[in-house]
BAMARZA-475906 format. One line per field, with one value per atom (N, C-alpha, C, O): atom name; x, y, z. Coordinates in steps of 0.2 Angstrom, whole numbers. Layout:
atomo	[CA,...]
u	[X,...]
v	[Y,...]
w	[Z,...]
***
This chain:
atomo	[N,CA,C,O,N,CA,C,O,N,CA,C,O,N,CA,C,O,N,CA,C,O,N,CA,C,O,N,CA,C,O,N,CA,C,O,N,CA,C,O,N,CA,C,O,N,CA,C,O,N,CA,C,O,N,CA,C,O,N,CA,C,O,N,CA,C,O,N,CA,C,O,N,CA,C,O,N,CA,C,O,N,CA,C,O,N,CA,C,O,N,CA,C,O,N,CA,C,O,N,CA,C,O,N,CA,C,O,N,CA,C,O,N,CA,C,O,N,CA,C,O,N,CA,C,O,N,CA,C,O,N,CA,C,O,N,CA,C,O,N,CA,C,O,N,CA,C,O,N,CA,C,O,N,CA,C,O,N,CA,C,O,N,CA,C,O,N,CA,C,O,N,CA,C,O,N,CA,C,O,N,CA,C,O,N,CA,C,O,N,CA,C,O,N,CA,C,O,N,CA,C,O,N,CA,C,O,N,CA,C,O,N,CA,C,O,N,CA,C,O,N,CA,C,O,N,CA,C,O,N,CA,C,O,N,CA,C,O,N,CA,C,O,N,CA,C,O,N,CA,C,O,N,CA,C,O,N,CA,C,O,N,CA,C,O,N,CA,C,O,N,CA,C,O,N,CA,C,O,N,CA,C,O,N,CA,C,O,N,CA,C,O,N,CA,C,O,N,CA,C,O,N,CA,C,O,N,CA,C,O,N,CA,C,O,N,CA,C,O,N,CA,C,O,N,CA,C,O,N,CA,C,O,N,CA,C,O,N,CA,C,O,N,CA,C,O,N,CA,C,O,N,CA,C,O,N,CA,C,O,N,CA,C,O,N,CA,C,O,N,CA,C,O,N,CA,C,O,N,CA,C,O,N,CA,C,O,N,CA,C,O,N,CA,C,O,N,CA,C,O,N,CA,C,O,N,CA,C,O,N,CA,C,O,N,CA,C,O,N,CA,C,O,N,CA,C,O,N,CA,C,O,N,CA,C,O,N,CA,C,O,N,CA,C,O,N,CA,C,O,N,CA,C,O,N,CA,C,O,N,CA,C,O,N,CA,C,O,N,CA,C,O,N,CA,C,O,N,CA,C,O,N,CA,C,O,N,CA,C,O,N,CA,C,O,N,CA,C,O,N,CA,C,O,N,CA,C,O,N,CA,C,O,N,CA,C,O,N,CA,C,O,N,CA,C,O,N,CA,C,O,N,CA,C,O,N,CA,C,O,N,CA,C,O,N,CA,C,O,N,CA,C,O,N,CA,C,O,N,CA,C,O,N,CA,C,O,N,CA,C,O,N,CA,C,O,N,CA,C,O,N,CA,C,O,N,CA,C,O,N,CA,C,O,N,CA,C,O,N,CA,C,O,N,CA,C,O,N,CA,C,O,N,CA,C,O,N,CA,C,O,N,CA,C,O,N,CA,C,O,N,CA,C,O,N,CA,C,O,N,CA,C,O,N,CA,C,O,N,CA,C,O,N,CA,C,O,N,CA,C,O,N,CA,C,O,N,CA,C,O,N,CA,C,O,N,CA,C,O,N,CA,C,O,N,CA,C,O,N,CA,C,O,N,CA,C,O,N,CA,C,O,N,CA,C,O,N,CA,C,O,N,CA,C,O,N,CA,C,O,N,CA,C,O,N,CA,C,O,N,CA,C,O,N,CA,C,O,N,CA,C,O,N,CA,C,O,N,CA,C,O,N,CA,C,O,N,CA,C,O,N,CA,C,O,N,CA,C,O,N,CA,C,O,N,CA,C,O,N,CA,C,O,N,CA,C,O,N,CA,C,O,N,CA,C,O,N,CA,C,O,N,CA,C,O,N,CA,C,O,N,CA,C,O,N,CA,C,O,N,CA,C,O,N,CA,C,O,N,CA,C,O,N,CA,C,O,N,CA,C,O,N,CA,C,O,N,CA,C,O,N,CA,C,O,N,CA,C,O,N,CA,C,O,N,CA,C,O,N,CA,C,O,N,CA,C,O,N,CA,C,O,N,CA,C,O,N,CA,C,O,N,CA,C,O,N,CA,C,O,N,CA,C,O,N,CA,C,O,N,CA,C,O,N,CA,C,O,N,CA,C,O,N,CA,C,O,N,CA,C,O,N,CA,C,O,N,CA,C,O,N,CA,C,O,N,CA,C,O,N,CA,C,O,N,CA,C,O,N,CA,C,O,N,CA,C,O,N,CA,C,O,N,CA,C,O,N,CA,C,O,N,CA,C,O,N,CA,C,O,N,CA,C,O,N,CA,C,O,N,CA,C,O,N,CA,C,O,N,CA,C,O,N,CA,C,O,N,CA,C,O,N,CA,C,O,N,CA,C,O,N,CA,C,O,N,CA,C,O]
u	[218,214,218,220,219,223,218,212,221,216,212,206,214,210,204,198,205,200,195,189,197,193,189,182,192,188,183,177,185,180,174,168,176,170,166,160,169,165,160,154,163,159,153,148,154,149,144,138,146,141,137,131,140,137,131,126,133,129,123,117,124,119,114,108,117,113,109,103,111,107,102,96,103,98,93,87,94,89,85,79,88,84,79,74,82,78,72,66,73,68,63,56,65,60,56,50,59,55,50,44,52,47,41,35,43,37,33,27,35,31,27,21,30,26,20,14,21,16,11,5,12,7,3,-3,6,2,-3,-8,0,-5,-11,-16,-9,-15,-20,-26,-18,-22,-26,-32,-23,-26,-32,-36,-31,-35,-40,-44,-41,-45,-52,-54,-57,-64,-67,-65,-73,-77,-80,-83,-79,-82,-86,-85,-91,-95,-91,-86,-93,-90,-89,-84,-95,-95,-90,-87,-89,-85,-78,-73,-76,-69,-68,-62,-72,-71,-70,-67,-74,-73,-66,-64,-63,-56,-51,-46,-53,-49,-49,-44,-55,-56,-53,-53,-52,-50,-43,-43,-37,-31,-29,-25,-30,-28,-32,-29,-38,-42,-39,-39,-37,-34,-27,-26,-23,-17,-18,-15,-23,-25,-27,-25,-31,-34,-28,-27,-23,-18,-13,-9,-12,-8,-10,-5,-16,-18,-15,-15,-13,-10,-3,-1,0,7,7,12,1,0,3,5,1,3,6,5,11,14,10,12,4,0,-7,-9,-11,-19,-22,-19,-28,-32,-38,-42,-40,-46,-46,-42,-53,-54,-51,-49,-51,-49,-42,-39,-38,-31,-27,-30,-21,-17,-12,-8,-12,-8,-2,-3,3,9,14,13,18,23,30,32,34,41,45,43,51,56,62,65,64,70,77,77,81,88,93,99,91,96,101,105,99,104,104,99,110,111,109,108,109,108,113,112,120,125,124,126,122,121,115,116,110,105,107,105,111,114,118,117,122,126,122,123,117,112,109,108,106,102,106,104,112,117,118,118,119,120,114,114,108,102,99,95,102,100,95,91,93,88,91,96,88,90,88,83,93,92,92,97,87,87,92,94,94,99,97,100,90,88,87,87,85,84,91,91,96,103,104,107,102,103,100,102,94,90,93,93,95,98,104,106,108,114,113,118,107,106,106,105,108,108,101,101,96,89,87,81,91,89,92,98,87,89,86,80,89,86,83,86,78,76,81,86,80,84,83,77,88,87,82,83,78,73,66,61,66,60,55,56,49,44,38,36,36,30,25,27,19,13,12,10,12,11,4,2,1,-5,-4,-2,-6,-6,-13,-17,-14,-20,-20,-15,-24,-24,-26,-30,-23,-24,-32,-35,-34,-41,-46,-52,-44,-49,-51,-56,-46,-48,-50,-48,-54,-56,-50,-45,-50,-44,-43,-37,-48,-47,-44,-40,-45,-43,-37,-34,-34,-28,-22,-18,-21,-16,-13,-16,-6,-3,-6,-7,-9,-12,-18,-19,-22,-28,-27,-31,-22,-20,-18,-19,-14,-12,-18,-18,-22,-28,-32,-35,-33,-36,-33,-36,-26,-22,-23,-24,-23,-25,-31,-32,-36,-43,-43,-47,-39,-39,-34,-32,-31,-26,-20,-16,-18,-12,-6,-8,0,5,11,11,15,21,26,28,28,33,40,41,45,52,53,50,58,59,62,61,65,68,63,64,56,51,51,49,52,52,57,56,63,68,66,67,63,60,55,54,50,45,48,47,53,57,60,60,63,66,61,63,55,51,47,45,45,40,44,48,42,44,39,34,41,37,30,25,30,24,19,13,22,18,15,9,19,16,10,5,11,6,0,-6,1,-5,-9,-15,-6,-9,-14,-18,-13,-16,-13,-16,-6,-3,3,6,5,11,17,23,16,21,18,12,23,21,25,31,22,25,25,20,31,31,30,34,25,23,27,24,33,38,38,35,41,43,47,52,45,49,56,58,61,68,70,68,74,76,82,86,81,87,92,92,97,102,100,104,94,91,87,84,86,82,74,70,73,66,64,68,58,56,54,50,56,55,53,55,49,47,50,50,52,55,49,44,50,45,48,53,44,45,42,35,45,42,44,48,39,40,40,35,45,46,49,55,44,47,49,46,55,58,63,67,63,68,64,59,67,64,68,74,64,67,65,60,70,69,70,75,64,65,62,61,61,58,53,53,49,44,44,45,43,43,36,31,37,31,28,27,27,24,17,14,13,6,1,-4,3,-2,0,-3,5,7,1,-3,-1,-6,-3,2,-7,-4,-8,-14,-5,-9,-13,-12,-18,-23,-20,-22,-14,-11,-6,-3,-6,-1,-4,-10,0,-2,2,8,-1,3,3,-1,10,11,12,16,8,8,9,9,10,10,3,0,1,-6,-7,-2,-13,-15,-14,-15,-12,-11,-17,-21,-18,-25,-24,-29]
v	[24,26,22,16,26,23,19,19,15,11,16,14,21,26,28,29,30,32,26,28,20,14,14,13,14,14,19,18,25,31,30,31,27,26,20,21,15,10,12,10,16,19,23,23,27,31,27,28,21,17,13,12,11,8,13,10,19,24,25,25,25,26,20,21,14,8,8,6,10,10,15,14,21,26,24,25,20,18,13,13,8,3,6,4,11,15,18,18,21,25,20,21,14,9,6,5,5,3,8,6,15,20,20,21,19,19,13,14,8,2,3,1,6,8,13,12,18,22,19,20,14,10,6,6,3,-1,4,2,10,14,16,17,18,20,15,16,9,3,2,0,2,1,6,5,12,18,20,25,15,17,16,11,20,20,14,12,12,7,10,15,6,8,2,-4,4,0,-3,0,-8,-11,-5,-4,-1,4,10,12,11,17,15,18,8,6,6,8,3,3,10,11,15,22,24,27,23,25,21,24,15,11,13,13,16,18,25,28,29,36,37,40,34,35,42,44,46,53,57,61,55,58,56,60,50,48,51,53,52,56,63,65,66,73,73,78,69,68,67,71,63,61,67,68,71,76,82,86,82,87,85,90,79,78,81,82,83,86,93,97,96,103,103,99,109,111,117,122,118,124,129,135,127,132,131,125,136,135,138,142,135,137,140,137,147,150,156,159,159,165,166,171,160,160,160,162,158,158,153,151,152,148,152,156,152,157,153,147,156,154,160,165,159,164,162,157,167,166,171,177,170,174,175,170,181,182,180,181,176,175,179,179,184,189,187,190,181,178,182,184,183,185,180,174,182,177,172,166,174,169,164,158,167,163,157,151,159,155,149,143,151,146,141,135,143,139,134,128,137,134,128,122,130,125,120,114,121,116,111,105,113,108,104,98,107,104,100,96,100,96,99,95,105,108,111,114,109,111,118,121,122,129,130,129,133,134,139,143,139,144,151,156,152,159,161,167,156,157,160,164,157,159,166,170,168,175,180,185,178,182,183,188,177,177,182,185,182,185,193,196,194,201,206,205,212,218,220,223,217,219,214,215,208,204,206,206,209,212,210,211,205,202,207,213,205,209,209,204,213,212,206,204,202,196,197,201,192,192,195,195,198,201,196,191,196,191,194,199,189,191,186,180,188,183,183,188,177,176,173,168,175,172,169,173,163,161,160,157,163,162,157,156,152,146,148,152,145,146,144,147,139,137,143,142,148,153,157,160,157,161,156,150,159,156,155,159,151,150,156,158,160,166,172,176,171,177,175,179,169,167,170,166,177,180,185,187,186,190,197,198,200,207,206,210,201,200,197,198,193,190,196,196,200,206,211,214,211,215,212,216,206,202,203,204,203,204,211,212,216,223,223,227,220,220,218,220,213,210,213,211,219,223,219,220,214,211,215,219,214,218,213,207,216,212,210,214,204,201,203,204,203,203,197,191,197,191,185,180,187,182,177,171,179,175,168,163,168,162,157,151,160,155,153,147,157,155,150,146,151,146,139,134,139,133,130,124,134,131,128,124,131,130,123,119,122,117,112,113,105,100,99,103,96,95,91,93,87,84,89,88,93,99,103,105,105,109,105,108,98,94,94,94,94,94,100,100,106,112,112,116,107,106,110,112,111,115,111,106,113,110,115,112,121,126,132,134,136,143,148,148,153,158,164,166,167,173,179,180,183,188,195,200,194,200,205,203,210,215,211,208,210,206,208,214,203,205,202,197,207,205,200,201,196,191,194,200,190,193,196,200,193,196,202,204,204,210,208,212,201,199,198,196,201,200,193,190,191,184,185,189,179,178,172,167,172,166,161,164,155,150,144,142,141,135,129,129,125,119,112,111,108,101,98,98,94,91,84,84,79,72,71,72,69,67,73,72,78,84,90,92,93,100,105,105,110,116,123,124,127,134,136,136,139,140,147,151,149,156,155,150,160,160,167,172,167,173,177,174,183,186,192,197,193,199,199,194,205,206,201,199,199,195,187,183,186,179,175,176,169,165,159,156,157,152,146,146,141,134,134,138,130,130,127,129,123,121,126,124,132,137,140,140,142,146,153,153,158,165,168,170,169,171,179,182,182,189,190,185,196,197,199,203,195,196,203,206,205,212,213,208,218,220,221,225,217,218,224,225]
w	[990,996,1002,1002,1008,1013,1017,1016,1022,1027,1031,1032,1033,1036,1032,1034,1026,1021,1020,1020,1020,1019,1025,1025,1031,1038,1038,1040,1036,1036,1032,1033,1026,1021,1023,1022,1026,1028,1034,1035,1038,1044,1041,1044,1036,1033,1030,1031,1027,1024,1029,1028,1035,1040,1043,1044,1044,1047,1042,1044,1036,1031,1031,1030,1031,1031,1037,1037,1043,1049,1049,1051,1046,1045,1040,1042,1035,1030,1033,1033,1037,1041,1046,1047,1049,1054,1051,1054,1045,1042,1039,1040,1037,1034,1040,1039,1046,1052,1054,1055,1053,1055,1050,1052,1044,1039,1040,1039,1042,1043,1049,1049,1054,1060,1059,1061,1054,1052,1048,1050,1044,1040,1045,1044,1050,1055,1059,1060,1061,1065,1061,1063,1054,1050,1049,1049,1048,1047,1053,1053,1059,1065,1067,1071,1064,1066,1060,1060,1055,1050,1052,1056,1051,1053,1050,1044,1052,1049,1043,1043,1037,1031,1028,1029,1024,1020,1014,1012,1011,1005,1000,996,999,994,995,991,1002,1004,1002,1000,1004,1003,996,994,992,984,981,976,984,982,982,978,988,989,984,982,983,979,972,968,970,963,962,957,968,967,971,976,969,972,972,977,967,967,973,977,974,979,986,991,987,993,994,1000,989,989,992,996,989,991,998,1002,1000,1007,1012,1017,1010,1015,1015,1020,1009,1009,1014,1017,1016,1021,1028,1032,1029,1035,1037,1042,1031,1032,1029,1029,1028,1025,1018,1015,1015,1008,1008,1012,1003,1002,999,998,996,993,994,997,993,994,988,984,986,981,983,986,981,983,979,976,979,975,968,966,965,958,957,951,962,961,966,970,964,968,972,969,979,983,987,989,987,991,992,989,997,998,997,997,994,993,996,997,998,1001,998,996,996,992,996,1002,993,996,993,995,989,987,981,980,979,974,967,965,965,958,953,955,947,941,941,941,942,943,948,948,954,960,958,960,955,953,949,949,944,939,943,942,947,951,956,956,959,963,960,962,954,950,947,946,945,943,948,946,954,959,961,963,960,962,956,957,950,945,941,937,942,938,931,931,926,919,918,920,915,913,906,903,903,896,894,898,888,885,886,888,884,885,892,894,896,903,906,910,904,906,904,908,898,895,900,902,902,906,913,916,916,922,923,928,917,917,914,913,913,910,916,922,914,919,921,926,918,920,925,928,926,932,938,940,942,949,954,955,959,964,969,970,973,979,985,985,990,996,999,1000,1001,1005,1011,1015,1011,1016,1014,1018,1008,1006,1004,1000,1007,1006,1002,1002,997,993,993,993,993,992,985,982,982,975,973,977,968,966,959,955,957,950,948,951,942,938,934,929,934,930,922,921,918,911,909,905,913,911,913,911,917,918,912,912,907,901,895,895,891,885,880,881,876,871,867,866,866,862,866,864,873,877,881,885,880,884,880,878,880,877,882,887,882,887,889,895,884,886,890,894,888,892,899,904,899,906,910,916,908,912,914,919,909,911,916,921,916,922,928,934,928,934,937,943,932,934,938,943,935,937,944,949,946,953,957,963,955,959,960,965,956,956,953,948,954,952,949,950,945,942,947,951,947,952,949,943,954,952,948,949,943,939,943,941,949,953,956,958,955,958,954,957,948,944,947,947,949,952,959,960,963,969,969,973,963,962,960,963,956,954,960,960,964,970,975,979,976,981,979,984,973,971,967,962,968,964,958,958,953,947,949,946,954,956,960,959,963,966,961,962,956,951,947,945,946,943,948,945,954,959,959,960,956,955,949,948,945,939,933,928,934,929,926,928,920,916,917,918,918,919,922,922,926,929,926,926,922,919,924,926,926,930,926,921,927,923,925,926,925,927,921,916,922,916,911,913,905,901,900,900,900,899,892,890,889,882,881,885,877,875,871,870,869,865,858,855,856,849,850,845,857,858,859,859,859,860,867,871,869,876,878,875,884,887,894,898,896,903,905,902,912,915,917,919,916,918,921,920,926,929,925,925,923,919,922,925,920,921,915,911,913,906,907,908,906,907,914,919,914,921,923,928,920,922,924,921,929,931,927,926,925,920,923,926,922,922,915,912,912,905,904,908,897,896,890,886,890,884,881,885,875,871,874,873,876,879,877,881,870,868,870,872,869,871,868,871,861,858,858,855,863,863,866,871,863,865,869,867,874,879,879,878,882,883,889,894,889,894,901,906,900,906,909,914,907,909,916,917,920,926,925,923,928,927,934,937,936,943,943,939,948,949,957,961,959,966,968,965,974,976,979,981,978,981,988,992,990,997,1001,998,1006,1010,1015,1018]
***
């Protein structure tokens, strides 16, 4: 490394250090403002918030808005196609540190994976697995419920857009372990139908697949993504 390279590196590190200190100062100022503007509370009210940190987190999340809303028996949000091919998504997620399952790669590289035109926007609704009884939480009945609500099958790319839009913590905040995109099943190399899924697994974010025949039974913590009915 030349002296010029060293100087440039030191300069970048200095700027990064100043930026970090500035951010820390701003966070400290925000904490101070919040404390200064807390309303008067009784001992019981203060203890209630101390005992309910999740409730506090949800309340404070409202200050910055949410990417999704929950109403009418579903979780709603909007995705916009970037026109990525399957190869584009693999490259994108590799850079982002998202793990891609082997079967998921097969589906992304399949000729049946056909992205929408760039800029196409879809409102997505996710039906929670808890809506169904254990006996009824199978693919065919989930699709029947979606039909009853006038929901339609999403493009397979929606699974990738969901994975790109939400962090694992945000999926957890929805009360879900994973979101299965209920697109037209795509066959793997063995000829078996699969559905793409956004998973949170330990400390890693995943784009995975699940075997998706009509009689497949699903876990209560699953969510099932469809296109919301047009109003």
